N, C-alpha and C positions, 0 to 999 in steps of 0.2 A: 287190548292194551298189548302197543306194542315191542314194550321190548318183551314178555311172557310167546307174544308172536317167532322175535327173533332169536331165541332162547330154542323156543320146539322146532323153530323148522332147524334152527343151527343140528340140535336131536334130530334129525328126521333126516340131514341128508349124512351127516358123522356116520350114520344105519347103514346109507342106502351104500355107500364106499366101500367098495372091498379089497383098496389097496395094487387095482391091477394096471394103472395106469397114473401118474403122477397127476397131485388131490389140485394143483394148478388146474391142468388137462379138463377135469372132471368137473369142476366146482362151475368152469365156463359154459360144461354141455348141460347143463342141470340148469342153469339160468335162462342159457336160450330154447328151452323145451320148457321155463316156467315162468313166461313172462313178467307176470304180475310185481315181478320184484321191480322195487323201482335204482337208480344208483345207488342211495344211502344204506336202501334194502341190501345188498348184496355185498356193500363191504365188510356192516357189521354183521352179519350172518357168516359169512365167508374168514371175519378176525373173532370170532367166537368159535368155530371148527377146526380154524388153526391152534385155537387157545388148546383147543379138548385134545389136538396131539397130541402136544408138546406132554400131557401125562403122559404118558404111552402108555401102559398097562397097568397103571396104578388105580388103587380104589374104583374098582372094580362090580363090589360089593353096594353099590351107591348107587340110585335112576341116572341115568346118564344127564339128565337134565342139571341134576347135583354138582354132577361132575366138572361139565360147564365149566358152571359158574365159579364152583375151586378152581378151576384151570383160568378163566379172566383174573381173581384177584392176583393166582401166583403172577400171572403176565404182566400187570398190570402199574404202573411206577406213576401215576398222574391219577387225579380226579375222577371216576370214568360214567358217564351216566348210565348204564344202564345197571350198575351195579349199587349207584347212588338210588337209584327207584327200586330195588329185588334186596338187595341186601344193604342198606344204609352205613349199619353197622364196620364194615367188611370194608365197606368206602371211607368213611375216617380210617385204619387203618394201613393203606396204598400206597404208606409213603416206608414203610415196614422192609425189611431184607428177604431177602424168598427163605430163610431163617424161621426169620421171628414170624413170619406170617407164619409157617405152618407151625409151632409152636399155639397161637395166636388161634387156631384151628381144633387143634392137640390131635395132630398129623406128623406122630414119628415118620423118623427119616427112613427105619429099617419099613416101613406100610406102604415103603413108596419103589413100585418096579418104573423105572423110566429110562432108562436105556437097557438095551434089549444083550445079553452077554456077556452081560458086565464081567464074567472071573476071564475072560477072553481078554479081557484093554489090555497097554503094554504096561508095565510095573509102572514107569514110568511120570502117568497118570495119574492126578488125584480124582479117585472115580467120583467121590460121591459130589467134589467140585464141577467136575465135570456134568454129573445128572445133570444137578441142578442148571444148570447155566441154559438150561433147556428150555430152563423157561423165558430168554434174554434173545431176543432176533437181531441175531448175529449185526453188522455194520459193515458198509459197500465201504470196497477200498480200490484207488484207481492209484499204477503206480503208472508217474510220470518217467513221458520218454526224453533220454539227453538232448540239452540247449532250449528245454520247452518249459523246464520250471516258471519263468517268471512271466510265462506268455498262463499257461495254464490258473497257476495263482490269480497273476489279475484279471481271468473271467470268470473263477471261483467268489473273488471279492466282491465283483462288479455285480452277478447273482444275487448274495443276499441271502445262498446257504452259508450252512453252519458248519467248517468244518473244522480240523485241527492238521497238522503236519505229523507223523510217526517218528518221517526221517526226511532227509530233502527230498524224498523220490517218491514219497508214499504218504496220499491221502486218505485222510480218514471220512466219509461223509454216512448221514445218518442214511438208516435203511431208506427205500423206494422213491432215495434221492435224483433227481431228472441229469442224471448227467452226463447224458447224450444232448439235453438238448441245451447246456452249454461248454460244451469243450467238444475237440473233434478227436475222440473217440478209436483210435486206433494211431492214429496223426499224430495228436498230441500227446497224450493216455490213451495206457490200457488198462480197462475194469477188471483188477486182479487181485482175490485175497491178498490180508497183509502175507500170509504165512505161506503163498504159494510162493509171494519174492524174497521170499526167506528162504523157499528153496530154492532159485535160483542166484543165493548170493556165492551157493556152495561154486557152482561155474568161476570164480575169481585166484578156487583152486588149483584150475585145471592151466598146467605148466606148457602150452602149445600154444607161438601163436597162432592164427586164424585156422586152429582147427579142425577138418574136414569131418562133419559134425551130421551122424544122424537122427534123427526127432521122431521114433518109432514107432509110439501114440498119438501121431501130432494132435486130432483132434480138430479147433479150432488156432493152431497156431500159436496159443502163449508163451507157451515153452520157449520155441523159435523165436517169436520177436525178443525175447527176453536175452537170448542166446546171441543173437544180433547187439544186441543192447550193452550186454556188458561184454561180448571177445571179438566186435568190432565185425567188417564181414567174411564172418564164415562162409567157406564151402558148405554149402546145405539141401540136401538130402529129409521129408518128409514125408511121410510114408505114415498109412490108418486100413483098417479095414471097409469101411464105409466109401464107398465113390463119390457120395454127395458131400461128408463135410469134406474129404480132400477142392471139390466145390467150392463150397466153404470157405476153407484154408484160404482159396487164390486170391476170391472173395476181400478177404481181412488182409493179409498180406499186402497187394493193391492199396487198398487203404493206408496203409501200416507205409508205405513206397521199398518194399522190399520185392523186385522184380532176380534175381539170380536167383534162384533153387529149382532142388529136381522133385519131382512128387512120382512116388508109386503108389496103388493098391494093393497091397500085401494083410494077407492073413497068417501072424506069426505065431500062429495055434500049433504051425505044421512048418517042419521044412520049407527052405524058399530060395531061387535060386538067381537074383536078381543082385548078387554083388562079390566080386571079389571075397574071400578073407583076406580077413584083416586090413577090409578098405577106411577103416573111419579111425579116429583118434577121440573122439566122444560118441557116444551114444547116448542121450536122453532116452529113458525110458520113464514115462508119466502112464502108470501102467494102468488097464481098467479094476475098479478096485469092488469093497462092497460102500465107500464112500461116508462110512459112518463117524466120518469129523467132521463131518458137512450137513447133519439130521438139523441141528437147528436152524438150516432155510427149507426144511423140508419136513418137519417132526412128522409127520406120518409113517415116515421107515420105521418112527420108534414101536411103531404098533404092528406096523407089515411084516418087518425085514423073519429070516427064521435062518438058526443054526449053518443050515447045510451048506447056504449065501458063502460062508467063508472062507470051505476046506475047496468049494466050485471055485473060488475068485483065485483061492492060493495055487489050486492046480492052472490054471490058466498062467498063473504070472511064472510060474515055472516053465513052463511049455515056452511064453513067449522070449523070457533069459535065456532059455537054452539055443529059444536059433538065432536070438541076434549075436549072442559074445562071441560065435565065432568071426564079425567081423570086424567085431573090436582089435585092432591092431598090438601088440605086445608094447606094455606102460603106458594107453590107450584108457581113458576114462572112461565109466558109464555111470551114471545120473538117475539110481533110483529115487522114485518118488513115489508117496500114495496118498488118498485124501485120507486114511484110515486108521482106527484106533486100535486095531485087530493087531497084537504078534503075531499070529499066521504069515501076515497080509507084511508083516516091519520085522523085527528082531527075524525072525524066520527066513525070512530070504532075503535077507542078508548073508545066515549062518548056508545058505544056499547056492549063495551070490560065490561067496568065500569056497566053494567045494569045489568052484570051478578053476582056482588056483589064482583070487583077487583075494587083492588086499582092500581094507578099511581107509580110508583115508579117512573119512569123519561121515556118523551117521549120527540123528536126533531127532528121537521126538521135537516138533513144533508146537505147540500147545497154546491154545485160541478161547481157551474158553474164556482164563481173566481179563481181554481185553478184548471182547467182542468180535473175535474172527474163528477162520475153522484150524480143527488144528490139525495137522498133516503127520506126514514124514517124509526123510528125506535121506539119504544116504550116497555117497560118492563113495569109488569103487575105483582100483586103482591093478590092469593086469597084469 
């Protein structure tokens, strides 16, 4: 029976996965090597694997196929064909809330170990609610670029894809929506999580006109594009440790119509000598982090994350900030951002930045678990 085959294949693949690479890459390699699976098979099996990861380390005393079925039940919100065949009684309860489903299965909340290192999560976060949110895959969000709202909304309406507006510039789409087939991505709108956009709203508190700006951990350049859209034609410098990332950033900037900027390949974990002291009025530091606020999108991390990564990232963040701060002019601004939920990467890092003499303009945990978005942290500091 194909449904048992799906379940057993998902269990086999889950056991074979070691967490050494993103599961998305691992599963593609697996199916390349095992060509017996058709497109429907691949889709069903992949979904079952991802559901199983959303349990984290919960219920490990149960056989893996049983855990996968439980995870599928908790993750499903509409009638599911596999459940209807293998657990029809559960499928009849598919529209219950997560709490109600757990009660139906006689699983107590304290029996679950979904999110690792929960004792280190920021106090502002509702830990039970945040943990259970991992059974729901986050949505996709677009940030409409200035002057493009009518164009973007018109294209979405014509496409028939369901969408809603979070605000004038933020569009919510169902996960899996092929926005890039409808919208001219980077030119008309940027794919950017809701709370990443909220973090960028702190730029509106910067009191300089067209500040000399350094996006010091630029990655693909999303924060730089947002800074340009928010603050105008700023004097922009971008850097990243990875040369290929800078190559990709240049391509994205070209698509976004950004042509005047400087690039530097720089390792900020050690002192650098590229700039004069006090060169910038604004530094954007979207620093490397555990990514723990985004594990709803990469749930395999719930099972394979290790606690020592928190300290490793915090030490890297301290090095980056220590390297960057001398290049911020007096009264200049630092926008510190993570997509982490851990205190050591967030509130403790604000304390570290304060120790350099900077003051907090505004800092907040940007909670996404109740709106199907990522959870992030942002702090605007002034030297």
